[in-house]
Kinemage of the C-alpha trace (Angstrom):
@kinemage 1
@onewidth
@group {chain A} dominant
@subgroup {mainchain}
@vectorlist {calphas} color= white
{ca unk a 1} P 104.440 89.060 100.043
{ca unk a 2} L 103.344 85.923 98.152
{ca unk a 3} L 99.649 86.939 97.829
{ca unk a 4} L 100.338 90.308 96.230
{ca unk a 5} L 103.727 89.582 94.622
{ca unk a 6} L 105.423 86.972 92.469
{ca unk a 7} L 109.071 86.214 91.812
{ca unk a 8} L 109.780 86.853 88.139
{ca unk a 9} L 112.732 85.526 86.152
{ca unk a 10} L 114.605 87.985 83.925
{ca unk a 11} L 117.089 86.668 81.366
{ca unk a 12} L 119.334 89.106 79.533
{ca unk a 13} L 122.863 89.782 78.357
{ca unk a 14} L 124.898 91.598 80.997
{ca unk a 15} L 127.534 93.906 79.567
{ca unk a 16} L 129.008 94.084 83.101
{ca unk a 17} L 129.482 90.302 83.338
{ca unk a 18} L 129.693 89.795 79.530
{ca unk a 19} L 127.338 86.816 79.600
{ca unk a 20} L 123.652 85.942 79.604
{ca unk a 21} L 122.456 85.899 83.165
{ca unk a 22} L 119.272 85.115 85.016
{ca unk a 23} L 118.088 87.445 87.755
{ca unk a 24} L 115.012 86.772 89.878
{ca unk a 25} L 113.116 89.778 91.228
{ca unk a 26} L 109.898 90.465 93.105
{ca unk a 27} L 107.044 92.137 91.279
{ca unk a 28} L 103.612 93.257 92.392
{ca unk a 29} L 100.757 91.460 90.634
{ca unk a 30} L 98.738 93.952 88.544
{ca unk a 31} L 96.638 91.513 86.463
{ca unk a 32} L 97.615 87.861 86.817
{ca unk a 33} L 95.368 86.701 83.942
{ca unk a 34} L 97.076 89.052 81.499
{ca unk a 35} L 100.480 88.490 83.135
{ca unk a 36} L 100.921 92.166 84.096
{ca unk a 37} L 103.283 93.025 86.938
{ca unk a 38} L 104.982 96.071 88.484
{ca unk a 39} L 108.675 95.652 89.355
{ca unk a 40} L 109.281 95.912 93.102
{ca unk a 41} L 113.053 95.288 93.134
{ca unk a 42} L 116.177 97.158 92.109
{ca unk a 43} L 117.821 95.165 89.286
{ca unk a 44} L 121.533 94.470 89.822
{ca unk a 45} L 122.852 93.693 86.382
{ca unk a 46} L 120.929 95.808 83.954
{ca unk a 47} L 117.891 94.486 82.186
{ca unk a 48} L 116.192 97.450 80.550
{ca unk a 49} L 113.694 97.830 83.361
{ca unk a 50} L 113.444 99.968 86.493
{ca unk a 51} L 111.449 99.815 89.709
{ca unk a 52} L 107.717 100.491 89.272
{ca unk a 53} L 107.819 99.741 85.518
{ca unk a 54} L 104.819 97.708 84.334
{ca unk a 55} L 105.711 94.592 82.354
{ca unk a 56} L 104.270 91.395 80.959
{ca unk a 57} L 105.468 87.955 82.002
{ca unk a 58} L 104.392 84.452 81.050
{ca unk a 59} L 104.411 81.378 83.232
{ca unk a 60} L 106.951 78.833 82.021
{ca unk a 61} L 106.075 75.227 82.901
{ca unk a 62} L 109.686 74.074 82.528
{ca unk a 63} L 111.146 76.841 84.711
{ca unk a 64} L 108.155 76.834 87.131
{ca unk a 65} L 108.373 80.649 87.190
{ca unk a 66} L 106.948 83.637 85.390
{ca unk a 67} L 109.430 84.858 82.762
{ca unk a 68} L 109.690 88.559 81.800
{ca unk a 69} L 108.601 89.086 78.188
{ca unk a 70} L 108.288 92.835 77.618
{ca unk a 71} L 108.061 96.158 79.388
{ca unk a 72} L 104.683 97.790 78.811
{ca unk a 73} L 104.912 101.082 80.697
{ca unk a 74} L 107.951 102.938 82.000
{ca unk a 75} L 107.653 104.538 85.434
{ca unk a 76} L 110.182 107.272 84.729
{ca unk a 77} L 112.533 105.750 87.307
{ca unk a 78} L 116.120 104.872 86.417
{ca unk a 79} L 118.726 102.356 87.580
{ca unk a 80} L 122.446 103.056 87.911
{ca unk a 81} L 125.158 100.517 88.754
{ca unk a 82} L 128.157 101.469 90.869
{ca unk a 83} L 131.412 99.533 91.134
{ca unk a 84} L 133.885 100.487 93.900
{ca unk a 85} L 137.404 100.553 92.457
{ca unk a 86} L 139.364 101.841 95.458
{ca unk a 87} L 140.339 98.951 97.687
{ca unk a 88} L 138.983 99.322 101.209
{ca unk a 89} L 136.647 102.202 100.323
{ca unk a 90} L 133.389 102.014 102.281
{ca unk a 91} L 130.537 101.969 99.752
{ca unk a 92} L 128.168 103.108 102.529
{ca unk a 93} L 129.640 106.622 102.240
{ca unk a 94} L 128.293 106.992 98.694
{ca unk a 95} L 125.110 105.023 99.437
{ca unk a 96} L 124.283 107.387 102.329
{ca unk a 97} L 124.907 110.472 100.157
{ca unk a 98} L 122.594 109.002 97.507
{ca unk a 99} L 119.985 108.190 100.167
{ca unk a 100} L 120.070 111.823 101.328
{ca unk a 101} L 118.915 112.863 97.830
{ca unk a 102} L 116.143 110.236 97.845
{ca unk a 103} L 117.992 107.496 95.938
{ca unk a 104} L 117.902 104.087 97.595
{ca unk a 105} L 120.288 101.313 96.665
{ca unk a 106} L 120.846 97.602 97.105
{ca unk a 107} L 124.302 96.118 97.547
{ca unk a 108} L 125.284 92.880 95.885
{ca unk a 109} L 128.569 92.785 97.819
{ca unk a 110} L 131.190 95.200 99.218
{ca unk a 111} L 132.151 96.525 95.791
{ca unk a 112} L 128.955 96.596 93.740
{ca unk a 113} L 125.542 98.166 94.249
{ca unk a 114} L 122.577 99.271 92.159
{ca unk a 115} L 120.786 102.585 92.695
{ca unk a 116} L 117.141 103.466 92.108
{ca unk a 117} L 116.603 107.055 90.947
{ca unk a 118} L 112.902 107.813 91.204
{ca unk a 119} L 111.273 109.996 88.572
{ca unk a 120} L 111.009 113.188 90.655
{ca unk a 121} L 114.747 113.255 91.529
{ca unk a 122} L 116.874 115.574 89.377
{ca unk a 123} L 119.333 113.161 87.806
{ca unk a 124} L 121.927 115.870 87.158
{ca unk a 125} L 122.481 116.080 90.958
{ca unk a 126} L 122.996 112.309 91.140
{ca unk a 127} L 125.326 112.287 88.141
{ca unk a 128} L 127.414 115.152 89.572
{ca unk a 129} L 127.891 113.161 92.786
{ca unk a 130} L 128.871 110.003 90.893
{ca unk a 131} L 131.148 111.928 88.508
{ca unk a 132} L 132.962 113.429 91.525
{ca unk a 133} L 133.826 109.967 92.890
{ca unk a 134} L 134.612 108.620 89.428
{ca unk a 135} L 137.062 111.493 88.778
{ca unk a 136} L 138.904 110.432 91.966
{ca unk a 137} L 139.056 106.837 90.640
{ca unk a 138} L 137.029 105.660 93.646
{ca unk a 139} L 134.174 104.277 91.520
{ca unk a 140} L 133.066 103.457 88.034
{ca unk a 141} L 129.362 103.653 87.181
{ca unk a 142} L 127.013 102.609 84.405
{ca unk a 143} L 123.524 103.768 83.406
{ca unk a 144} L 121.853 100.612 82.048
{ca unk a 145} L 118.322 101.972 82.413
{ca unk a 146} L 118.072 105.759 82.186
{ca unk a 147} L 114.548 107.147 81.762
{ca unk a 148} L 113.646 109.869 79.274
{ca unk a 149} L 112.896 112.178 82.220
{ca unk a 150} L 116.408 111.698 83.640
{ca unk a 151} L 118.007 112.131 80.198
{ca unk a 152} L 116.155 115.454 79.992
{ca unk a 153} L 117.507 116.459 83.438
{ca unk a 154} L 121.026 116.219 82.000
{ca unk a 155} L 120.197 118.533 79.096
{ca unk a 156} L 119.200 121.360 81.453
{ca unk a 157} L 122.774 121.902 82.650
């Protein structure tokens, strides 16, 4: 992955953790000279970026990494964070249901995972599923990076 990808450092304030955090993610090199990359990871804690977004990063001599500077082009994808509240609940149940509607996820641990909603998925279907589990107090979820396309999906209902 090294030849076509670089690890990029993202620094941002996490409302979930209530502190400034650093998250390192893989990105595909688009134009190394200009510092253009395409995100190839699902962010866990909520920088305002989603998978396949194009962004600019600069190499930092002190950090010895490329540091995210700005998002240039949104892919239309969204990221949702899910926290399992019910003790002993198997997160895989929800993750599998999301996968069946073309939404992959990455788990941080047994109680927290981030979900990628690609542009062509109707977000209202995803939100209905998450709302169902939230109404049962099984989960709590946040929408740190919701694309314009997915916001529009919610207006249709």
